[in-house]
C-alpha positions, -999 to +999 in steps of 0.1 A: +567+604-064+531+612-073+524+625-108+511+661-109+475+655-120+456+687-127+425+693-106+391+686-122+357+695-107+347+660-115+366+650-084+339+666-063+314+640-075+301+621-045+318+588-049+301+574-018+307+578+019+331+568+045+314+556+077+320+577+108+350+567+129+330+571+161+294+564+170+272+595+167+293+612+141+280+617+106+295+598+076+321+616+055+317+623+018+341+604-004+357+623-034+366+608-067+403+615-060+430+609-087+449+586-063+437+569-032+438+588+001+462+561+013+487+569-015+483+607-009+488+604+029+518+580+024+534+607+003+533+630+033+552+605+054+577+599+027+582+637+027+570+640-009+545+666-021+509+652-020+481+660-044+461+676-016+464+684+021+453+651+038+419+653+054+409+635+086+389+610+066+420+600+046+431+577+074+411+550+092+417+546+129+416+510+140+412+498+176+403+461+174+381+444+199+407+416+201+428+438+223+413+438+258+426+473+264+402+487+238+373+469+254+383+480+289+387+516+277+354+514+257+372+526+226+367+497+202+368+509+166+364+480+143+336+460+126+325+446+160+316+477+180+307+476+216+270+478+224+260+506+248+252+480+275+287+466+272+304+499+279+312+492+315+350+488+315+367+456+325+401+441+326+428+454+303+456+434+287+475+435+321+445+424+341+440+459+355+403+469+362+389+499+344+355+516+351+336+534+324+327+570+332+297+580+310+302+618+314+338+614+302+328+588+275+358+568+285+372+546+313+396+551+342+414+529+367+396+531+400+421+553+420+432+546+455+444+510+453+473+509+428+488+477+417+523+491+426+534+514+453+571+509+444+582+504+408+609+480+419+581+454+425+568+455+389+582+421+379+563+405+409+529+420+401+526+432+366+511+406+342+518+405+305+494+390+280+500+360+258+494+375+224+491+341+208+460+334+228+441+364+213+418+355+184+437+374+157+423+352+129+387+359+141+394+396+143+409+396+108+379+378+094+355+403+110+376+432+098+384+419+063+372+451+047+400+472+062+427+452+044+416+466+010+406+500+024+417+529+001+425+550+032+456+547+054+447+522+081+462+532+115+460+508+144+466+522+178+478+510+212+463+528+241+481+535+274+516+539+261+546+540+284+538+568+309+501+562+308+506+526+314+528+534+344+499+556+357+475+526+354+499+506+376+507+532+402+481+560+400+492+594+387+511+606+418+530+573+421+540+573+384+551+610+385+574+603+415+587+570+402+602+584+369+623+609+389+630+589+421+666+577+419+656+545+438+629+536+413+642+549+379+661+518+370+630+497+376+609+521+355+634+519+326+632+481+328+594+481+328+593+505+299+617+483+280+594+452+286+564+472+275+583+483+243+589+446+236+551+439+239+542+468+216+567+456+191+551+422+191+517+438+187+529+457+157+539+425+140+504+412+144+488+444+132+506+439+099+480+414+088+455+443+085+476+461+059+482+493+079+502+523+069+507+540+102+510+528+138+498+551+165+509+550+202+486+568+226+506+583+255+496+617+270+525+636+284+509+668+296+480+688+310+462+717+295+489+741+308+522+722+309+540+689+305+539+663+333+577+661+334+607+679+320+624+674+287+654+659+305+632+634+322+615+625+289+649+620+272+663+599+300+632+578+310+609+575+280+629+581+248+649+548+251+618+526+251+599+548+228+627+546+203+625+508+204+588+509+195+594+534+167+621+512+153+598+482+154+572+501+134+597+512+109+612+477+106+577+464+098+572+490+071+550+513+091+552+550+099+549+561+135+523+586+149+525+598+184+491+607+200+502+627+230+477+652+245+487+682+266+507+714+262+538+695+253+557+722+233+588+717+254+588+680+248+588+680+210+626+674+209+620+641+227+595+630+200+621+638+174+649+621+193+628+589+194+623+590+156+586+597+158+572+605+123+542+627+133+527+642+164+490+650+164+492+675+192+463+696+205+456+732+194+466+746+228+502+742+217+517+770+196+517+750+164+529+779+142+560+783+163+566+746+165+562+743+127+588+770+121+612+753+145+607+717+139+586+713+107+616+698+088+621+672+115+587+659+124+552+661+108+530+683+129+492+686+127+483+723+121+449+739+130+431+767+111+432+802+126+397+799+140+380+776+165+348+764+149+315+766+169+280+757+161+275+794+151+303+794+125+288+801+091+296+782+060+311+814+045+334+817+076+345+781+073+353+785+036+374+816+042+392+799+071+400+770+047+414+794+021+435+812+046+449+779+059+459+766+025+474+799+014+495+801+046+508+766+049+504+751+014+535+768-001+558+751+025+543+716+022+571+703+000+599+710+025+578+709+057+550+684+052+521+687+077+487+673+086+455+692+092+436+691+125+402+708+123+370+699+142+336+713+134+344+731+101+319+709+083+318+698+047+323+733+033+357+736+051+368+702+041+359+706+005+375+740+003+408+726+017+407+698-008+400+721-038+424+748-029+453+724-021+446+703-052+449+734-074+481+745-055+498+711-056+489+702-092 
């Protein structure tokens, strides 16, 4: 339990900067916080009252180059970034070819020639990596600074269960396979095998001293989920639960990065034991917070969408409204903040207002 340390304006002293998580983004101001951002964010996951509402810069996303998926997807986030000329795609950890799409700033599997047309054949064609052959020691040496980072290090695994099935079968094939009675048993077996792989990766991530493990598995479109809650509970939750347990057994919290309008699928995240879901603002977060805030940590957005025309005054007022609305329930329903484009004024106001409220 964190001591209730009163707020001091001295905390706003610029104590340096955190480098941007993604190329092209500006660095983030570092405050002279009374405890480390790691300790504060960990309190949230332990369902204890933090000293301030965690900011996006309080965690450090980690996508090491040692994992071929991060190279193929052109989403390497570590000390050894990809050069622009290297952002072409390539083979992932299952030897599937990805092609970089500049306009999307990401990669995709070239559609039209899926590895599998029938999930029952997965054990004949799907290759699994030898994790011991990856240069973990070299990666750890290059990224030695993250071990002592005062933020919460969060390694991720791209292409979770359903996304990985898409990479093997294309979207149409994957969508059919998880509801086709003739393929469902094979899909369950494949997901279980993938869960074992992710569990082994979690063990190796432990060397980087992480706090949270993040699995990336999009389950919906802008307007609706890709499948029903019943399908998620039957086909995905068993393997997902296995990955969550592996994270917990290794002392890590589990964050689900799952894009889409997935309001109807939140019970599946909860059933699997997921600690937090960083869903997109298209979901009715206020409704979900009221329904499920005591069961899963949700990311909540401010009541405005920031644009380049948002003034500093508007950002400050939005921050004050956010803290006033959700801050009083933090102790019994801990939450995270998702806000893009609010700028330093928004961030600092959230910090100050919540520090005062939680002291």
